[in-house]
C-alpha positions, 0 to 999 in steps of 0.5 A: 423408231420408225424407219422412214428413210426407205431408198429402194432404187439406191445402189443397195436396192434394186438399182444396185442389183440391176447394175450388178446383173448387167455388169456380169452379163457385160464381162460373160460376153466379152470373155465368151467373144475373146474364148471363141475368137481364140479357138478361131485363131488356133483352129486355122493353124494345124500343126504337125509333129515332126519326129514323133518317136523322139517325143518323150513324155516329160521333158520341156524340149517337147515343143521343138517338135512340133511345126505349125503348117500355114 
C-alpha cells in the first residue's frame, strides 16, 4: 500500500508548524508589552511606609502602612 496522499502543506505539516510558531511569537510579544506597561505604571508611583516600627512580619493589615506618593 503506497501513501500517495501526502499533504505537506496541510495543518499537520509545514503550514501548521508556521501558524503555531507565529501564534506563539504573537502571544509572547503581547504579554511582553503588557508586562513592560505594568512595570512603567508601577515605577511612576513610588510609595512610602508611614510607621515602619508598627509593621509586623506576618499580618494582613500591613497594607495600611503603605502610602502612594503622587
